[in-house]
C-alpha positions as CSV (number, residue, x, y, z in Angstrom):
1,M,-14.1,-9.0,16.3
2,A,-13.0,-12.2,14.8
3,P,-11.9,-10.6,11.2
4,V,-9.4,-8.4,13.6
5,L,-7.9,-10.7,15.4
6,D,-7.5,-13.2,12.5
7,W,-5.1,-10.2,10.8
8,C,-3.7,-9.8,14.1
9,R,-2.5,-13.1,13.7
10,T,-1.1,-12.5,10.4
11,A,2.0,-10.3,12.2
12,T,3.1,-13.6,13.9
13,A,2.7,-15.5,11.1
14,A,6.3,-15.6,9.8
15,V,7.5,-16.4,13.9
16,R,5.8,-19.8,13.7
17,V,6.5,-21.0,9.7
18,L,10.2,-20.6,10.9
19,A,9.8,-23.5,13.3
20,H,9.1,-25.8,9.9
21,P,10.7,-25.4,6.6
22,S,10.0,-26.7,3.7
23,R,11.9,-29.8,2.0
24,K,11.8,-28.8,-1.5
25,E,10.9,-24.9,-2.7
26,R,8.8,-25.9,-5.7
27,R,9.3,-24.0,-8.7
28,V,7.0,-24.3,-11.7
29,V,8.3,-22.4,-15.1
30,T,5.5,-23.0,-18.1
31,T,5.6,-21.9,-22.2
32,T,1.6,-19.9,-21.7
33,A,-0.1,-17.8,-18.8
34,P,-0.3,-19.6,-15.6
35,Q,-3.4,-21.4,-15.1
36,P,-5.0,-20.1,-12.0
37,V,-6.6,-22.8,-9.3
38,A,-9.6,-22.2,-6.8
39,A,-7.5,-21.3,-3.9
40,L,-5.2,-20.1,-2.0
41,S,-3.6,-22.4,1.1
42,P,-4.7,-21.3,4.4
43,S,-0.5,-21.3,4.9
44,A,0.3,-19.3,1.5
45,R,-3.0,-16.7,2.7
46,R,-1.2,-16.0,5.4
47,L,2.2,-15.3,4.8
48,L,1.2,-13.2,1.8
49,R,-1.0,-10.8,4.3
50,T,2.0,-10.9,6.7
51,A,4.2,-9.7,3.8
52,G,1.8,-6.8,2.7
53,F,0.8,-6.1,6.6
54,V,5.1,-5.7,7.5
55,S,5.1,-3.8,3.9
56,N,2.3,-1.1,5.3
57,F,3.6,-0.2,8.2
58,D,7.0,0.7,7.0
59,R,5.1,2.7,4.5
60,F,1.7,4.4,6.7
61,C,4.7,4.5,9.5
62,I,6.2,8.1,9.4
63,A,3.3,10.9,9.0
64,P,2.3,11.0,12.6
65,M,6.0,11.3,13.3
66,L,6.6,14.6,10.8
67,V,5.5,17.0,13.6
68,L,8.6,15.2,15.8
69,I,11.0,14.1,13.5
70,G,11.8,18.0,12.0
71,P,12.3,19.5,15.8
72,D,14.9,15.6,16.4
73,L,16.3,16.7,13.5
74,G,16.9,20.5,13.2
75,V,14.8,20.4,10.4
76,P,11.4,22.1,9.4
77,L,8.1,19.7,8.7
78,A,8.7,20.9,4.5
79,T,12.2,19.0,5.0
80,V,11.3,16.0,6.7
81,V,8.4,15.8,4.4
82,L,11.4,14.7,1.4
83,A,11.2,11.7,4.0
84,A,7.9,10.2,3.1
85,S,7.1,12.0,-0.3
86,G,10.6,10.5,-1.3
87,Y,9.8,7.2,-0.1
88,Y,6.3,6.8,-1.9
89,L,8.7,8.2,-5.6
90,A,11.4,5.4,-4.7
91,Y,8.3,2.7,-4.3
92,G,6.4,3.7,-6.8
93,L,10.0,3.4,-9.2
94,M,10.9,0.7,-8.2
95,Q,7.8,-1.3,-8.9
96,P,8.5,-2.4,-12.8
97,V,12.0,-3.6,-11.9
98,W,10.4,-5.8,-9.1
99,G,8.0,-6.7,-11.4
100,A,10.0,-7.5,-14.7
101,A,12.7,-9.4,-12.4
102,S,9.3,-11.1,-10.6
103,D,8.0,-12.4,-14.5
104,R,12.0,-13.4,-14.5
105,W,12.7,-15.1,-11.7
106,G,9.8,-15.8,-9.7
107,R,7.2,-13.4,-7.3
108,V,9.0,-15.9,-4.3
109,R,12.4,-15.1,-5.4
110,V,11.4,-11.6,-5.7
111,M,10.3,-10.7,-2.2
112,R,12.3,-12.8,-0.4
113,V,15.4,-10.6,-1.7
114,S,13.8,-7.3,-1.3
115,L,12.9,-7.9,2.3
116,A,16.4,-8.9,3.2
117,G,17.4,-5.4,1.6
118,A,14.6,-3.4,3.2
119,A,15.5,-4.9,7.1
120,P,18.9,-3.1,7.2
121,A,17.7,0.0,5.4
122,A,14.9,0.2,7.5
123,L,17.2,-0.5,10.6
124,A,19.5,2.8,9.1
125,S,16.5,5.0,9.4
126,A,15.8,4.1,13.1
127,L,19.4,5.1,13.1
128,A,19.7,8.4,10.9
129,P,21.5,11.0,12.9
130,D,20.6,14.0,10.6
131,A,18.2,14.5,7.8
132,P,20.2,13.8,4.6
133,V,20.4,10.2,6.1
134,L,17.1,10.0,7.2
135,I,15.7,10.9,3.9
136,G,18.3,8.6,1.5
137,A,17.7,5.6,4.3
138,R,13.8,6.0,3.5
139,L,14.3,6.1,-0.4
140,L,16.6,3.2,0.2
141,T,13.3,1.4,2.2
142,G,10.6,2.4,0.1
143,A,12.7,0.4,-3.0
144,C,12.8,-1.9,-0.9
145,F,9.6,-2.5,0.4
146,A,8.2,-2.1,-2.9
147,A,8.1,-5.6,-4.3
148,A,6.2,-7.0,-1.2
149,I,2.6,-5.9,-1.8
150,P,3.0,-6.0,-6.1
151,A,4.3,-9.6,-5.7
152,S,2.0,-10.6,-3.1
153,L,-0.7,-9.1,-5.3
154,T,0.4,-10.9,-8.7
155,Y,0.7,-14.3,-6.5
156,V,-3.1,-13.9,-5.9
157,G,-3.5,-13.7,-9.9
158,D,-1.5,-16.5,-10.7
159,T,-3.6,-18.8,-8.4
160,V,-7.1,-17.6,-8.5
161,P,-9.9,-16.7,-10.9
162,A,-10.3,-13.6,-12.0
163,A,-13.9,-14.4,-11.6
164,V,-13.6,-14.7,-7.7
165,R,-9.9,-13.0,-7.4
166,Q,-11.6,-10.0,-5.5
167,R,-11.6,-12.1,-2.5
168,P,-9.0,-13.1,-1.7
169,L,-7.7,-9.6,-2.5
170,S,-9.9,-8.0,-0.4
171,E,-8.5,-10.5,2.3
172,L,-5.2,-9.0,1.6
173,M,-6.4,-5.1,1.3
174,T,-7.8,-6.2,5.3
175,A,-4.1,-7.6,6.3
176,F,-2.7,-3.9,4.7
177,A,-5.3,-1.2,6.3
178,L,-4.3,-3.2,9.2
179,G,-0.6,-2.5,8.6
180,T,-1.2,1.5,7.7
181,A,-4.2,1.5,11.5
182,L,-1.3,-0.3,13.4
183,A,1.8,1.8,12.0
184,T,0.1,5.1,12.8
185,A,-1.1,4.2,16.2
186,V,2.0,2.5,17.4
187,A,4.0,5.1,16.0
188,G,2.5,8.2,17.1
189,A,2.1,6.0,20.3
190,L,6.1,5.4,20.5
191,A,7.0,9.3,18.9
192,H,5.1,10.3,21.5
193,Y,5.8,8.5,24.7
194,V,9.4,7.0,24.2
195,T,11.1,8.9,19.9
196,W,10.1,7.8,16.9
197,R,13.4,5.5,15.8
198,P,12.3,2.4,17.3
199,V,8.7,2.6,14.7
200,F,11.2,2.7,11.8
201,A,13.1,-0.2,13.3
202,L,10.7,-3.2,14.1
203,P,9.5,-3.1,10.5
204,G,13.0,-3.4,9.5
205,I,13.1,-7.2,12.5
206,L,10.3,-8.0,10.8
207,A,11.1,-7.8,7.3
208,G,14.4,-10.2,7.9
209,I,12.3,-13.1,9.6
210,L,9.8,-13.1,7.0
211,A,13.0,-12.8,4.2
212,V,13.6,-16.2,6.1
213,A,9.9,-17.4,6.3
214,L,8.8,-17.5,2.7
215,R,10.8,-20.2,1.9
216,R,7.7,-21.8,2.5
217,L,5.6,-20.7,-0.2
218,P,5.8,-22.3,-3.5
219,E,6.4,-20.3,-6.4
220,P,3.3,-20.3,-9.1
221,A,3.6,-20.9,-12.7
222,R,4.3,-18.6,-15.1
223,P,5.3,-18.0,-18.5
224,R,8.9,-19.0,-20.0
225,P,10.5,-15.0,-19.7
226,G,11.7,-14.3,-23.0
227,A,13.6,-10.6,-23.5
228,L,14.6,-8.9,-20.6
229,L,12.4,-5.9,-21.9
230,A,9.4,-8.2,-23.6
231,P,7.0,-8.2,-20.6
232,F,7.0,-4.1,-21.0
233,G,6.9,-4.4,-24.9
234,T,2.9,-6.4,-23.9
235,V,1.9,-4.3,-21.9
236,L,2.8,-1.1,-22.8
237,R,0.8,-2.2,-26.4
238,S,-2.4,-2.6,-24.4
239,R,-4.3,0.6,-23.7
240,W,-6.7,-0.3,-21.5
241,Q,-3.5,-0.9,-19.3
242,W,-2.1,3.2,-20.3
243,Y,-6.4,4.4,-19.3
244,V,-5.8,2.0,-15.4
245,M,-2.8,3.4,-15.4
246,A,-4.3,7.0,-14.9
247,V,-6.8,6.3,-13.1
248,A,-4.0,5.4,-10.8
249,L,-2.1,8.6,-10.8
250,L,-5.3,10.2,-9.5
251,E,-6.4,7.3,-7.8
252,G,-2.2,8.0,-5.8
253,A,-3.0,11.3,-5.3
254,V,-6.0,11.3,-3.7
255,L,-5.9,8.3,-1.9
256,L,-2.6,8.1,-0.7
257,G,-0.9,12.2,-1.0
258,F,-3.1,13.8,0.5
259,L,-4.0,11.2,3.5
260,T,-0.5,11.6,4.7
261,Y,-1.6,15.1,5.9
262,L,-4.5,14.2,8.6
263,A,-2.0,13.7,11.5
264,P,0.0,17.1,11.1
265,A,-3.8,19.1,10.4
266,L,-4.4,17.5,13.7
267,E,-1.5,18.8,15.7
268,A,-1.0,21.6,14.5
269,H,-4.7,22.5,15.5
270,G,-2.9,21.5,18.7
271,V,-4.0,17.8,18.9
272,P,-1.2,15.4,20.9
273,V,0.9,13.6,18.6
274,A,-0.4,10.3,19.7
275,L,-4.2,11.1,19.4
276,A,-3.5,12.5,16.3
277,G,-1.6,9.4,15.4
278,A,-5.1,7.4,17.1
279,V,-7.5,9.0,14.5
280,T,-5.4,8.5,11.5
281,A,-5.6,4.5,12.4
282,L,-8.9,4.5,12.0
283,Y,-7.8,4.6,8.7
284,G,-7.0,1.3,8.3
285,A,-10.1,0.5,10.7
286,G,-12.8,1.8,8.7
287,A,-11.1,-0.2,5.3
288,M,-10.7,-3.2,7.6
289,A,-14.7,-3.0,8.0
290,A,-14.7,-2.4,4.5
291,S,-13.2,-5.1,3.3
292,Q,-15.7,-7.5,5.0
293,A,-18.2,-5.7,2.9
294,V,-16.5,-5.7,-0.1
295,K,-16.1,-9.6,0.0
296,R,-20.1,-9.9,0.5
297,L,-20.7,-7.2,-2.4
298,V,-18.5,-9.3,-5.4
299,G,-20.9,-10.8,-7.8
300,R,-23.8,-9.2,-6.4
301,W,-22.9,-5.5,-7.3
302,S,-21.0,-4.8,-10.3
303,P,-16.9,-3.0,-10.5
304,A,-18.2,0.2,-11.3
305,A,-20.9,-0.2,-8.6
306,L,-18.4,-0.6,-5.8
307,I,-15.6,2.2,-7.4
308,A,-18.5,5.0,-7.4
309,V,-19.4,4.0,-3.4
310,G,-15.5,4.5,-2.6
311,G,-15.5,7.6,-4.3
312,A,-18.1,9.1,-3.0
313,Q,-16.9,8.2,0.5
314,T,-13.6,9.2,-0.3
315,A,-15.2,12.8,-1.7
316,L,-17.4,13.2,1.5
317,A,-14.1,12.3,3.9
318,Y,-12.0,15.4,3.0
319,L,-15.3,17.5,2.4
320,L,-15.4,17.1,6.2
321,A,-11.8,17.7,7.1
322,G,-12.0,20.7,4.9
323,C,-14.5,22.2,6.4
324,R,-12.6,21.5,10.1
325,Q,-9.7,19.9,11.2
326,S,-10.5,18.8,14.6
327,T,-10.9,15.5,16.2
328,G,-14.5,14.4,16.0
329,P,-14.6,15.3,11.8
330,L,-11.4,14.0,10.7
331,V,-12.4,10.6,12.5
332,V,-14.9,10.4,10.3
333,A,-12.7,10.8,7.5
334,A,-10.4,8.8,8.3
335,L,-12.8,6.3,8.9
336,L,-14.7,7.3,5.3
337,L,-11.0,7.4,3.6
338,G,-10.3,3.3,4.5
339,G,-14.1,2.7,3.5
340,G,-12.9,4.7,0.2
341,W,-9.6,2.8,-0.1
342,S,-11.5,-0.5,0.2
343,F,-14.3,-0.1,-2.6
344,L,-12.5,1.7,-4.8
345,H,-8.8,1.4,-4.4
346,S,-9.7,-2.8,-4.6
347,T,-12.0,-3.1,-7.2
348,V,-9.0,-0.6,-9.4
349,Q,-6.2,-3.3,-8.5
350,S,-8.6,-6.6,-9.1
351,W,-8.5,-4.8,-12.1
352,A,-4.7,-4.7,-12.9
353,T,-4.1,-8.4,-11.9
354,S,-6.7,-8.8,-14.9
355,L,-5.4,-6.8,-17.8
356,C,-1.9,-8.6,-18.9
357,P,-2.0,-12.5,-18.1
358,A,1.1,-13.5,-19.7
359,A,3.0,-10.2,-17.9
360,R,1.2,-10.0,-14.8
361,A,3.1,-8.9,-12.6
362,T,5.1,-6.1,-15.0
363,G,1.8,-4.7,-15.3
364,V,0.6,-4.7,-11.9
365,A,4.2,-2.9,-11.1
366,L,3.6,-0.5,-13.6
367,F,0.1,0.2,-12.0
368,G,2.0,1.1,-8.2
369,V,4.4,3.2,-10.5
370,A,1.4,5.3,-11.5
371,L,-0.1,5.4,-7.8
372,Y,2.4,5.4,-6.2
373,G,4.3,8.5,-8.5
374,G,0.6,10.4,-7.8
375,G,1.1,10.2,-4.1
376,A,4.3,11.3,-4.1
377,L,3.6,13.6,-6.6
378,A,0.4,15.4,-4.6
379,G,2.5,15.1,-1.4
380,G,5.6,16.5,-2.6
381,L,3.2,19.9,-4.0
382,A,0.9,20.3,-0.5
383,A,4.3,20.5,1.7
384,A,5.1,23.8,1.4
385,T,1.1,24.6,1.6
386,A,0.9,22.3,5.5
387,Q,3.9,24.5,6.5
388,A,2.1,27.4,6.3
389,G,-0.3,26.2,8.1
390,A,-3.4,26.3,5.2
391,Y,-4.8,22.5,5.3
392,R,-7.9,23.0,4.4
393,P,-7.8,24.1,0.8
394,L,-5.2,20.8,0.8
395,F,-8.2,18.5,1.7
396,W,-11.2,20.4,0.0
397,L,-8.5,20.3,-3.7
398,A,-8.9,16.6,-2.6
399,A,-12.2,16.3,-2.8
400,L,-12.9,18.0,-5.8
401,L,-10.2,14.8,-7.4
402,S,-12.3,12.2,-5.8
403,V,-15.4,13.5,-8.9
404,P,-12.8,12.6,-11.6
405,L,-11.2,9.9,-10.1
406,T,-14.4,8.2,-9.6
407,V,-16.1,8.7,-12.6
408,A,-12.5,8.3,-14.5
409,A,-12.6,4.6,-12.9
410,A,-16.7,3.3,-13.2
411,V,-16.5,4.5,-16.8
412,G,-13.4,2.9,-17.3
413,R,-14.4,-0.4,-15.9
414,A,-18.4,-0.4,-17.0
415,R,-17.2,-0.3,-20.6
416,Y,-13.9,-2.7,-19.8
417,R,-14.5,-6.7,-21.4
């Protein structure tokens, strides 16, 4: 229970720090790759976790509300899905833009600017009078929130040595999972008993507060920026970067794209929206529990072994979901998918932060392009099938794709030096 309470405090950390602004924001620029330190300060960890929490809350809140938004706006499910898949697409495409900006102007500055833009965009989503406005507002919100998590991960990469980096990254993943869990639970309950609109407004308000609160976070040292596009050249010359991006593309399809349809699958079988959201929220609970195990296993198990365990959980989850789209099997599936995310994705994410230290933000950003691009592609291509209520083949396809994903990630990570 203690880890859950600890992560719940991250949601209010931004509000608390507003009362204690720093005297001056430190900005350090070096001419070489930054030299990591041994640990992050508690306040830095809280702020980074809160940024990721808010971003993930906004990104995952729409899934349990898809079935309700359509009738309210007078459009079919396939149209509303465009708001979700468009969000993922914008989120992915903006990764390199924010990454290059982060390498040039700093991690903290980019987070603050992006969150300041996300706040009004999220509020516009809440006020959308029709489907086109909602889709456009979600595209803009996704584009702005796209900087928060990659900049947080890059910040950890800049300040924590690679040998112990997966532990703080797992802490971040736990906060991200909490955002996912609360997003789906709160969204399902509010949409069912009140309306879906406040669900979009909440992360917008938190983003505005956090944009101010992040002024307390010091900038880490980073290489002196050269030509604007130089980091892309550095990153794209790495063969391993291309390999990891290919893995991320498939991972995004499996762990993000098909995940969108867990709640609609339950709702299609008569489960109330609030209960469907609560079931989907167990994905976050599974990720939080599994992240604690990952922190203990880092250094004891090889990265390839962690990936294999995560891939096995993911395949089993989708097999169960394909067999039967009722509450019991999907409860287990959601928990297993959360575990798969913590074991598989956190390991691949840690790998991505180590590939190009001199252009780390750009490398992590391009990783994000592939990850969320895969999620948007799978979610969009599956929309027509979901509209027809054929969820079984969708989940079985996801189970099948989990096999090459796990093999490629585990073998590649084992061979990487």
